Structure formats: structure tokens, C-alpha cells
C-alpha positions, 0 to 999 in steps of 0.5 A: 500500500505504501509503495502505491501511495509513493507512486501516486505522489511521485507521479508528478510531471510538474516535478519530474521529467518523463524519463524520471517518471518512467524510472520511478514507475519501474522501481515501484514495479520492481518492489511490487513484483520482486521474487524476494519478499521484500526486495532487499537491494538498496538501489531502488530504495535509494532512488525513490528516497532521492525522488521523495526529497526532490518532490518535497523541495519542489512542493515547498514542504509536506502536503497534508493528505486526506485519511483513507476511509478504507483504512478506518472502518 
């Protein structure tokens, strides 16, 4: 669920180029389809962490998200 949330937030063409968006999607796909559970290599996590920081700086700080009603039943 967290990986899909990260993809949803980082899928932002105002912040990232088309090439970087494709890399973000590929990294998320790697996490979701890894034969190892969980994926243990640092490469994907390092890239996604860098993207989260870039997005945070571009947006001028955190953006409050709404509660997911499916999680609070």
C-alpha cells in the first residue's frame, strides 16, 4: 500500500521529467513484483528516497493528505 501511495505522489510531471517518471514507475514495479519478499537491494530504495526529497523541495514542504476511509472502518 505504501509503495502505491509513493507512486501516486511521485507521479508528478510538474516535478519530474518523463524519463524520471518512467524510472520511478519501474522501481515501484520492481518492489511490487520482486521474487524476494521484500526486495532487499538498496538501489531502488535509494532512488525513490532521492525522488521523495526532490518532490518535497519542489512542493515547498509536506502536503497534508486526506485519511483513507478504507483504512478506518
